[in-house]
Backbone as XML, in Angstrom:
<?xml version="1.0"?>
<chain id="A" units="angstrom">
  <residue number="1" name="UNK">
    <atom name="N" x="6.710" y="-16.346" z="-0.170"/>
    <atom name="CA" x="5.898" y="-15.165" z="-0.049"/>
    <atom name="C" x="6.644" y="-14.142" z="0.802"/>
  </residue>
  <residue number="2" name="UNK">
    <atom name="N" x="6.532" y="-12.873" z="0.412"/>
    <atom name="CA" x="7.123" y="-11.774" z="1.158"/>
    <atom name="C" x="6.003" y="-10.959" z="1.797"/>
  </residue>
  <residue number="3" name="UNK">
    <atom name="N" x="6.265" y="-10.419" z="2.983"/>
    <atom name="CA" x="5.320" y="-9.543" z="3.669"/>
    <atom name="C" x="6.008" y="-8.201" z="3.871"/>
  </residue>
  <residue number="4" name="UNK">
    <atom name="N" x="5.342" y="-7.133" z="3.441"/>
    <atom name="CA" x="5.897" y="-5.788" z="3.554"/>
    <atom name="C" x="4.954" y="-4.938" z="4.390"/>
  </residue>
  <residue number="5" name="UNK">
    <atom name="N" x="5.531" y="-4.255" z="5.387"/>
    <atom name="CA" x="4.778" y="-3.311" z="6.209"/>
    <atom name="C" x="4.957" y="-1.910" z="5.634"/>
  </residue>
  <residue number="6" name="UNK">
    <atom name="N" x="3.849" y="-1.171" z="5.520"/>
    <atom name="CA" x="3.896" y="0.215" z="5.051"/>
    <atom name="C" x="2.778" y="0.987" z="5.737"/>
  </residue>
  <residue number="7" name="UNK">
    <atom name="N" x="2.861" y="2.298" z="5.670"/>
    <atom name="CA" x="1.822" y="3.159" z="6.241"/>
    <atom name="C" x="1.509" y="4.297" z="5.292"/>
  </residue>
  <residue number="8" name="UNK">
    <atom name="N" x="0.271" y="4.755" z="5.354"/>
    <atom name="CA" x="-0.136" y="5.989" z="4.701"/>
    <atom name="C" x="-0.547" y="6.946" z="5.810"/>
  </residue>
  <residue number="9" name="UNK">
    <atom name="N" x="0.085" y="8.108" z="5.840"/>
    <atom name="CA" x="-0.198" y="9.117" z="6.874"/>
    <atom name="C" x="-1.365" y="9.993" z="6.450"/>
  </residue>
  <residue number="10" name="UNK">
    <atom name="N" x="-2.280" y="10.212" z="7.373"/>
    <atom name="CA" x="-3.431" y="11.060" z="7.102"/>
    <atom name="C" x="-3.034" y="12.529" z="7.019"/>
  </residue>
  <residue number="11" name="UNK">
    <atom name="N" x="-3.718" y="13.259" z="6.156"/>
    <atom name="CA" x="-3.537" y="14.702" z="6.079"/>
    <atom name="C" x="-4.276" y="15.385" z="7.225"/>
  </residue>
  <residue number="12" name="UNK">
    <atom name="N" x="-5.398" y="14.815" z="7.622"/>
    <atom name="CA" x="-6.216" y="15.371" z="8.704"/>
    <atom name="C" x="-6.420" y="14.272" z="9.736"/>
  </residue>
  <residue number="13" name="UNK">
    <atom name="N" x="-6.002" y="14.519" z="10.961"/>
    <atom name="CA" x="-6.111" y="13.497" z="12.012"/>
    <atom name="C" x="-7.424" y="13.611" z="12.773"/>
  </residue>
  <residue number="14" name="UNK">
    <atom name="N" x="-8.476" y="13.971" z="12.097"/>
    <atom name="CA" x="-9.783" y="14.076" z="12.739"/>
    <atom name="C" x="-10.389" y="12.694" z="12.970"/>
  </residue>
  <residue number="15" name="UNK">
    <atom name="N" x="-11.685" y="12.641" z="12.936"/>
    <atom name="CA" x="-12.423" y="11.393" z="13.164"/>
    <atom name="C" x="-12.090" y="10.368" z="12.078"/>
  </residue>
  <residue number="16" name="UNK">
    <atom name="N" x="-11.939" y="9.102" z="12.507"/>
    <atom name="CA" x="-11.641" y="8.031" z="11.554"/>
    <atom name="C" x="-12.844" y="7.800" z="10.647"/>
  </residue>
  <residue number="17" name="UNK">
    <atom name="N" x="-12.625" y="7.794" z="9.341"/>
    <atom name="CA" x="-13.736" y="7.542" z="8.426"/>
    <atom name="C" x="-14.263" y="6.113" z="8.584"/>
  </residue>
  <residue number="18" name="UNK">
    <atom name="N" x="-15.580" y="5.934" z="8.630"/>
    <atom name="CA" x="-16.112" y="4.572" z="8.719"/>
    <atom name="C" x="-15.766" y="3.789" z="7.447"/>
  </residue>
  <residue number="19" name="UNK">
    <atom name="N" x="-15.413" y="2.553" z="7.609"/>
    <atom name="CA" x="-15.085" y="1.705" z="6.463"/>
    <atom name="C" x="-13.754" y="2.019" z="5.808"/>
  </residue>
  <residue number="20" name="UNK">
    <atom name="N" x="-12.899" y="2.748" z="6.518"/>
    <atom name="CA" x="-11.628" y="3.171" z="5.941"/>
    <atom name="C" x="-10.778" y="1.993" z="5.465"/>
  </residue>
  <residue number="21" name="UNK">
    <atom name="N" x="-10.653" y="0.964" z="6.288"/>
    <atom name="CA" x="-9.804" y="-0.180" z="5.942"/>
    <atom name="C" x="-10.269" y="-0.838" z="4.653"/>
  </residue>
  <residue number="22" name="UNK">
    <atom name="N" x="-11.566" y="-1.061" z="4.524"/>
    <atom name="CA" x="-12.060" y="-1.725" z="3.316"/>
    <atom name="C" x="-11.923" y="-0.831" z="2.087"/>
  </residue>
  <residue number="23" name="UNK">
    <atom name="N" x="-12.036" y="0.494" z="2.267"/>
    <atom name="CA" x="-11.827" y="1.407" z="1.141"/>
    <atom name="C" x="-10.390" y="1.330" z="0.637"/>
  </residue>
  <residue number="24" name="UNK">
    <atom name="N" x="-9.432" y="1.342" z="1.549"/>
    <atom name="CA" x="-8.018" y="1.282" z="1.161"/>
    <atom name="C" x="-7.713" y="-0.046" z="0.475"/>
  </residue>
  <residue number="25" name="UNK">
    <atom name="N" x="-8.195" y="-1.135" z="1.034"/>
    <atom name="CA" x="-7.980" y="-2.456" z="0.420"/>
    <atom name="C" x="-8.556" y="-2.481" z="-0.998"/>
  </residue>
  <residue number="26" name="UNK">
    <atom name="N" x="-9.785" y="-2.008" z="-1.149"/>
    <atom name="CA" x="-10.425" y="-2.003" z="-2.463"/>
    <atom name="C" x="-9.672" y="-1.180" z="-3.491"/>
  </residue>
  <residue number="27" name="UNK">
    <atom name="N" x="-9.180" y="-0.026" z="-3.071"/>
    <atom name="CA" x="-8.434" y="0.841" z="-3.984"/>
    <atom name="C" x="-7.121" y="0.188" z="-4.409"/>
  </residue>
  <residue number="28" name="UNK">
    <atom name="N" x="-6.405" y="-0.390" z="-3.455"/>
    <atom name="CA" x="-5.142" y="-1.041" z="-3.813"/>
    <atom name="C" x="-5.376" y="-2.237" z="-4.733"/>
  </residue>
  <residue number="29" name="UNK">
    <atom name="N" x="-6.405" y="-3.034" z="-4.469"/>
    <atom name="CA" x="-6.708" y="-4.151" z="-5.366"/>
    <atom name="C" x="-7.097" y="-3.650" z="-6.750"/>
  </residue>
  <residue number="30" name="UNK">
    <atom name="N" x="-7.838" y="-2.550" z="-6.815"/>
    <atom name="CA" x="-8.271" y="-2.018" z="-8.112"/>
    <atom name="C" x="-7.090" y="-1.557" z="-8.965"/>
  </residue>
  <residue number="31" name="UNK">
    <atom name="N" x="-6.000" y="-1.161" z="-8.311"/>
    <atom name="CA" x="-4.851" y="-0.661" z="-9.056"/>
    <atom name="C" x="-3.682" y="-1.642" z="-9.107"/>
  </residue>
  <residue number="32" name="UNK">
    <atom name="N" x="-3.866" y="-2.818" z="-8.555"/>
    <atom name="CA" x="-2.824" y="-3.851" z="-8.617"/>
    <atom name="C" x="-2.759" y="-4.426" z="-10.031"/>
  </residue>
  <residue number="33" name="UNK">
    <atom name="N" x="-1.565" y="-4.758" z="-10.429"/>
    <atom name="CA" x="-1.336" y="-5.396" z="-11.732"/>
    <atom name="C" x="-0.823" y="-6.807" z="-11.484"/>
  </residue>
  <residue number="34" name="UNK">
    <atom name="N" x="-1.016" y="-7.710" z="-12.437"/>
    <atom name="CA" x="-0.542" y="-9.085" z="-12.231"/>
    <atom name="C" x="0.939" y="-9.161" z="-11.862"/>
  </residue>
  <residue number="35" name="UNK">
    <atom name="N" x="1.763" y="-8.312" z="-12.419"/>
    <atom name="CA" x="3.192" y="-8.324" z="-12.133"/>
    <atom name="C" x="3.546" y="-7.896" z="-10.715"/>
  </residue>
  <residue number="36" name="UNK">
    <atom name="N" x="2.598" y="-7.293" z="-9.990"/>
    <atom name="CA" x="2.857" y="-6.891" z="-8.607"/>
    <atom name="C" x="2.957" y="-8.087" z="-7.668"/>
  </residue>
  <residue number="37" name="UNK">
    <atom name="N" x="2.329" y="-9.193" z="-8.045"/>
    <atom name="CA" x="2.373" y="-10.385" z="-7.204"/>
    <atom name="C" x="1.562" y="-10.263" z="-5.921"/>
  </residue>
  <residue number="38" name="UNK">
    <atom name="N" x="0.602" y="-9.348" z="-5.888"/>
    <atom name="CA" x="-0.199" y="-9.131" z="-4.683"/>
    <atom name="C" x="-1.089" y="-10.337" z="-4.404"/>
  </residue>
  <residue number="39" name="UNK">
    <atom name="N" x="-1.033" y="-10.824" z="-3.167"/>
    <atom name="CA" x="-1.839" y="-11.973" z="-2.756"/>
    <atom name="C" x="-2.882" y="-11.618" z="-1.700"/>
  </residue>
  <residue number="40" name="UNK">
    <atom name="N" x="-2.539" y="-10.708" z="-0.806"/>
    <atom name="CA" x="-3.439" y="-10.373" z="0.305"/>
    <atom name="C" x="-3.014" y="-9.026" z="0.885"/>
  </residue>
  <residue number="41" name="UNK">
    <atom name="N" x="-3.989" y="-8.300" z="1.439"/>
    <atom name="CA" x="-3.713" y="-7.017" z="2.101"/>
    <atom name="C" x="-4.429" y="-7.009" z="3.439"/>
  </residue>
  <residue number="42" name="UNK">
    <atom name="N" x="-3.716" y="-6.590" z="4.475"/>
    <atom name="CA" x="-4.311" y="-6.359" z="5.783"/>
    <atom name="C" x="-4.131" y="-4.886" z="6.107"/>
  </residue>
  <residue number="43" name="UNK">
    <atom name="N" x="-5.212" y="-4.235" z="6.566"/>
    <atom name="CA" x="-5.162" y="-2.810" z="6.902"/>
    <atom name="C" x="-5.658" y="-2.619" z="8.323"/>
  </residue>
  <residue number="44" name="UNK">
    <atom name="N" x="-4.973" y="-1.734" z="9.048"/>
    <atom name="CA" x="-5.377" y="-1.384" z="10.407"/>
    <atom name="C" x="-5.337" y="0.135" z="10.538"/>
  </residue>
  <residue number="45" name="UNK">
    <atom name="N" x="-6.450" y="0.724" z="10.947"/>
    <atom name="CA" x="-6.529" y="2.168" z="11.120"/>
    <atom name="C" x="-5.944" y="2.588" z="12.457"/>
  </residue>
  <residue number="46" name="UNK">
    <atom name="N" x="-5.120" y="3.616" z="12.421"/>
    <atom name="CA" x="-4.554" y="4.248" z="13.611"/>
    <atom name="C" x="-5.028" y="5.700" z="13.625"/>
  </residue>
  <residue number="47" name="UNK">
    <atom name="N" x="-4.707" y="6.424" z="14.694"/>
    <atom name="CA" x="-5.153" y="7.815" z="14.793"/>
    <atom name="C" x="-4.638" y="8.692" z="13.663"/>
  </residue>
  <residue number="48" name="UNK">
    <atom name="N" x="-3.374" y="8.530" z="13.274"/>
    <atom name="CA" x="-2.762" y="9.415" z="12.290"/>
    <atom name="C" x="-2.404" y="8.739" z="10.973"/>
  </residue>
  <residue number="49" name="UNK">
    <atom name="N" x="-2.767" y="7.466" z="10.819"/>
    <atom name="CA" x="-2.336" y="6.732" z="9.634"/>
    <atom name="C" x="-3.147" y="5.443" z="9.472"/>
  </residue>
  <residue number="50" name="UNK">
    <atom name="N" x="-2.949" y="4.807" z="8.333"/>
    <atom name="CA" x="-3.391" y="3.422" z="8.156"/>
    <atom name="C" x="-2.133" y="2.594" z="7.955"/>
  </residue>
  <residue number="51" name="UNK">
    <atom name="N" x="-2.059" y="1.484" z="8.652"/>
    <atom name="CA" x="-0.938" y="0.554" z="8.519"/>
    <atom name="C" x="-1.346" y="-0.559" z="7.568"/>
  </residue>
  <residue number="52" name="UNK">
    <atom name="N" x="-0.429" y="-0.928" z="6.703"/>
    <atom name="CA" x="-0.686" y="-1.949" z="5.685"/>
    <atom name="C" x="0.302" y="-3.092" z="5.828"/>
  </residue>
  <residue number="53" name="UNK">
    <atom name="N" x="-0.187" y="-4.299" z="5.679"/>
    <atom name="CA" x="0.662" y="-5.470" z="5.459"/>
    <atom name="C" x="0.304" y="-5.971" z="4.071"/>
  </residue>
  <residue number="54" name="UNK">
    <atom name="N" x="1.286" y="-5.962" z="3.178"/>
    <atom name="CA" x="1.081" y="-6.443" z="1.819"/>
    <atom name="C" x="1.782" y="-7.782" z="1.679"/>
  </residue>
  <residue number="55" name="UNK">
    <atom name="N" x="1.040" y="-8.785" z="1.293"/>
    <atom name="CA" x="1.576" y="-10.131" z="1.079"/>
    <atom name="C" x="1.785" y="-10.301" z="-0.418"/>
  </residue>
  <residue number="56" name="UNK">
    <atom name="N" x="3.045" y="-10.468" z="-0.800"/>
    <atom name="CA" x="3.421" y="-10.528" z="-2.208"/>
    <atom name="C" x="4.111" y="-11.846" z="-2.532"/>
  </residue>
  <residue number="57" name="UNK">
    <atom name="N" x="3.850" y="-12.339" z="-3.733"/>
    <atom name="CA" x="4.616" y="-13.491" z="-4.207"/>
    <atom name="C" x="6.077" y="-13.094" z="-4.301"/>
  </residue>
  <residue number="58" name="UNK">
    <atom name="N" x="6.959" y="-13.975" z="-3.897"/>
    <atom name="CA" x="8.387" y="-13.705" z="-4.040"/>
    <atom name="C" x="8.739" y="-13.795" z="-5.513"/>
  </residue>
  <residue number="59" name="UNK">
    <atom name="N" x="9.288" y="-12.723" z="-6.030"/>
    <atom name="CA" x="9.682" y="-12.651" z="-7.443"/>
    <atom name="C" x="11.189" y="-12.507" z="-7.501"/>
  </residue>
  <residue number="60" name="UNK">
    <atom name="N" x="11.840" y="-13.425" z="-8.162"/>
    <atom name="CA" x="13.299" y="-13.397" z="-8.306"/>
    <atom name="C" x="13.653" y="-12.893" z="-9.699"/>
  </residue>
  <residue number="61" name="UNK">
    <atom name="N" x="14.664" y="-12.054" z="-9.750"/>
    <atom name="CA" x="15.178" y="-11.599" z="-11.038"/>
    <atom name="C" x="16.204" y="-12.614" z="-11.538"/>
  </residue>
  <residue number="62" name="UNK">
    <atom name="N" x="16.746" y="-12.370" z="-12.701"/>
    <atom name="CA" x="17.718" y="-13.301" z="-13.286"/>
    <atom name="C" x="18.927" y="-13.499" z="-12.383"/>
  </residue>
  <residue number="63" name="UNK">
    <atom name="N" x="19.297" y="-12.474" z="-11.614"/>
    <atom name="CA" x="20.457" y="-12.613" z="-10.719"/>
    <atom name="C" x="20.079" y="-13.202" z="-9.360"/>
  </residue>
  <residue number="64" name="UNK">
    <atom name="N" x="18.808" y="-13.576" z="-9.194"/>
    <atom name="CA" x="18.373" y="-14.221" z="-7.958"/>
    <atom name="C" x="17.922" y="-13.267" z="-6.872"/>
  </residue>
  <residue number="65" name="UNK">
    <atom name="N" x="17.926" y="-11.955" z="-7.159"/>
    <atom name="CA" x="17.513" y="-10.997" z="-6.133"/>
    <atom name="C" x="16.004" y="-10.776" z="-6.162"/>
  </residue>
  <residue number="66" name="UNK">
    <atom name="N" x="15.497" y="-10.231" z="-5.074"/>
    <atom name="CA" x="14.083" y="-9.924" z="-4.938"/>
    <atom name="C" x="13.973" y="-8.595" z="-4.192"/>
  </residue>
  <residue number="67" name="UNK">
    <atom name="N" x="13.052" y="-7.725" z="-4.595"/>
    <atom name="CA" x="12.882" y="-6.448" z="-3.915"/>
    <atom name="C" x="11.400" y="-6.208" z="-3.626"/>
  </residue>
  <residue number="68" name="UNK">
    <atom name="N" x="10.865" y="-6.882" z="-2.604"/>
    <atom name="CA" x="9.447" y="-6.724" z="-2.290"/>
    <atom name="C" x="9.095" y="-5.318" z="-1.798"/>
  </residue>
  <residue number="69" name="UNK">
    <atom name="N" x="10.041" y="-4.617" z="-1.166"/>
    <atom name="CA" x="9.766" y="-3.248" z="-0.696"/>
    <atom name="C" x="9.501" y="-2.336" z="-1.892"/>
  </residue>
  <residue number="70" name="UNK">
    <atom name="N" x="10.316" y="-2.468" z="-2.928"/>
    <atom name="CA" x="10.111" y="-1.665" z="-4.135"/>
    <atom name="C" x="8.779" y="-1.999" z="-4.793"/>
  </residue>
  <residue number="71" name="UNK">
    <atom name="N" x="8.423" y="-3.273" z="-4.836"/>
    <atom name="CA" x="7.139" y="-3.679" z="-5.418"/>
    <atom name="C" x="5.972" y="-3.094" z="-4.643"/>
  </residue>
  <residue number="72" name="UNK">
    <atom name="N" x="6.042" y="-3.155" z="-3.321"/>
    <atom name="CA" x="4.965" y="-2.605" z="-2.475"/>
    <atom name="C" x="4.875" y="-1.097" z="-2.652"/>
  </residue>
  <residue number="73" name="UNK">
    <atom name="N" x="6.018" y="-0.410" z="-2.662"/>
    <atom name="CA" x="6.015" y="1.040" z="-2.835"/>
    <atom name="C" x="5.402" y="1.422" z="-4.177"/>
  </residue>
  <residue number="74" name="UNK">
    <atom name="N" x="5.747" y="0.705" z="-5.223"/>
    <atom name="CA" x="5.204" y="0.979" z="-6.551"/>
    <atom name="C" x="3.689" y="0.841" z="-6.558"/>
  </residue>
  <residue number="75" name="UNK">
    <atom name="N" x="3.177" y="-0.215" z="-5.961"/>
    <atom name="CA" x="1.735" y="-0.444" z="-5.903"/>
    <atom name="C" x="1.032" y="0.661" z="-5.112"/>
  </residue>
  <residue number="76" name="UNK">
    <atom name="N" x="1.536" y="0.988" z="-3.940"/>
    <atom name="CA" x="0.902" y="2.015" z="-3.104"/>
    <atom name="C" x="0.956" y="3.376" z="-3.796"/>
  </residue>
  <residue number="77" name="UNK">
    <atom name="N" x="2.098" y="3.719" z="-4.380"/>
    <atom name="CA" x="2.230" y="5.005" z="-5.078"/>
    <atom name="C" x="1.283" y="5.072" z="-6.276"/>
  </residue>
  <residue number="78" name="UNK">
    <atom name="N" x="1.140" y="3.978" z="-7.004"/>
    <atom name="CA" x="0.228" y="3.932" z="-8.149"/>
    <atom name="C" x="-1.213" y="4.159" z="-7.683"/>
  </residue>
  <residue number="79" name="UNK">
    <atom name="N" x="-1.603" y="3.476" z="-6.621"/>
    <atom name="CA" x="-2.955" y="3.655" z="-6.083"/>
    <atom name="C" x="-3.179" y="5.077" z="-5.593"/>
  </residue>
  <residue number="80" name="UNK">
    <atom name="N" x="-2.180" y="5.663" z="-4.952"/>
    <atom name="CA" x="-2.301" y="7.026" z="-4.436"/>
    <atom name="C" x="-2.459" y="8.028" z="-5.580"/>
  </residue>
  <residue number="81" name="UNK">
    <atom name="N" x="-1.690" y="7.851" z="-6.643"/>
    <atom name="CA" x="-1.780" y="8.764" z="-7.796"/>
    <atom name="C" x="-3.131" y="8.645" z="-8.504"/>
  </residue>
  <residue number="82" name="UNK">
    <atom name="N" x="-3.650" y="7.427" z="-8.611"/>
    <atom name="CA" x="-4.855" y="7.185" z="-9.401"/>
    <atom name="C" x="-6.154" y="7.398" z="-8.634"/>
  </residue>
  <residue number="83" name="UNK">
    <atom name="N" x="-6.106" y="7.358" z="-7.329"/>
    <atom name="CA" x="-7.331" y="7.425" z="-6.529"/>
    <atom name="C" x="-7.528" y="8.809" z="-5.925"/>
  </residue>
  <residue number="84" name="UNK">
    <atom name="N" x="-8.593" y="9.511" z="-6.301"/>
    <atom name="CA" x="-8.875" y="10.798" z="-5.672"/>
    <atom name="C" x="-9.059" y="10.670" z="-4.154"/>
  </residue>
  <residue number="85" name="UNK">
    <atom name="N" x="-9.664" y="9.585" z="-3.688"/>
    <atom name="CA" x="-9.867" y="9.409" z="-2.254"/>
    <atom name="C" x="-8.536" y="9.285" z="-1.522"/>
  </residue>
  <residue number="86" name="UNK">
    <atom name="N" x="-7.633" y="8.438" z="-2.015"/>
    <atom name="CA" x="-6.338" y="8.295" z="-1.350"/>
    <atom name="C" x="-5.538" y="9.582" z="-1.402"/>
  </residue>
  <residue number="87" name="UNK">
    <atom name="N" x="-5.522" y="10.251" z="-2.539"/>
    <atom name="CA" x="-4.726" y="11.471" z="-2.639"/>
    <atom name="C" x="-5.317" y="12.618" z="-1.820"/>
  </residue>
  <residue number="88" name="UNK">
    <atom name="N" x="-6.621" y="12.620" z="-1.623"/>
    <atom name="CA" x="-7.263" y="13.648" z="-0.809"/>
    <atom name="C" x="-7.065" y="13.391" z="0.685"/>
  </residue>
  <residue number="89" name="UNK">
    <atom name="N" x="-7.098" y="12.130" z="1.088"/>
    <atom name="CA" x="-7.083" y="11.775" z="2.509"/>
    <atom name="C" x="-5.677" y="11.556" z="3.077"/>
  </residue>
  <residue number="90" name="UNK">
    <atom name="N" x="-4.725" y="11.095" z="2.264"/>
    <atom name="CA" x="-3.402" y="10.694" z="2.762"/>
    <atom name="C" x="-2.285" y="11.441" z="2.049"/>
  </residue>
  <residue number="91" name="UNK">
    <atom name="N" x="-1.185" y="11.618" z="2.747"/>
    <atom name="CA" x="0.021" y="12.155" z="2.134"/>
    <atom name="C" x="0.568" y="11.113" z="1.157"/>
  </residue>
  <residue number="92" name="UNK">
    <atom name="N" x="1.302" y="11.548" z="0.130"/>
    <atom name="CA" x="1.908" y="10.571" z="-0.781"/>
    <atom name="C" x="2.832" y="9.646" z="0.001"/>
  </residue>
  <residue number="93" name="UNK">
    <atom name="N" x="2.957" y="8.402" z="-0.448"/>
    <atom name="CA" x="3.872" y="7.492" z="0.251"/>
    <atom name="C" x="5.302" y="8.018" z="0.203"/>
  </residue>
  <residue number="94" name="UNK">
    <atom name="N" x="6.003" y="7.842" z="1.295"/>
    <atom name="CA" x="7.398" y="8.289" z="1.374"/>
    <atom name="C" x="8.218" y="7.500" z="0.366"/>
  </residue>
  <residue number="95" name="UNK">
    <atom name="N" x="9.289" y="8.107" z="-0.123"/>
    <atom name="CA" x="10.162" y="7.350" z="-1.048"/>
    <atom name="C" x="10.666" y="6.088" z="-0.354"/>
  </residue>
  <residue number="96" name="UNK">
    <atom name="N" x="10.815" y="5.041" z="-1.143"/>
    <atom name="CA" x="11.287" y="3.784" z="-0.556"/>
    <atom name="C" x="12.688" y="3.959" z="0.001"/>
  </residue>
  <residue number="97" name="UNK">
    <atom name="N" x="12.934" y="3.248" z="1.078"/>
    <atom name="CA" x="14.251" y="3.297" z="1.722"/>
    <atom name="C" x="14.794" y="1.895" z="1.871"/>
  </residue>
  <residue number="98" name="UNK">
    <atom name="N" x="16.060" y="1.808" z="2.070"/>
    <atom name="CA" x="16.704" y="0.495" z="2.231"/>
    <atom name="C" x="16.524" y="-0.020" z="3.629"/>
  </residue>
</chain>
């Protein structure tokens, strides 16, 4: 299993929305696909962002490599594009980095 840390930055750093963590978890699960290998999500609200821990099945390609950061970024970006709540409340996820 791979664990990936990511954050979504808020557009407005005002009052924390009640139930924010469960909303983000629900949205990401709603947009997860079987190929994402998503097993569990932990969310923690901060003043300017939500921090995510995504637990993913380790997926190896034919050459034996695995890229859990790319998988997590794809899932978060998909959820952000598809969810009016995420796109209204948070900046788009930053491009994945090495």
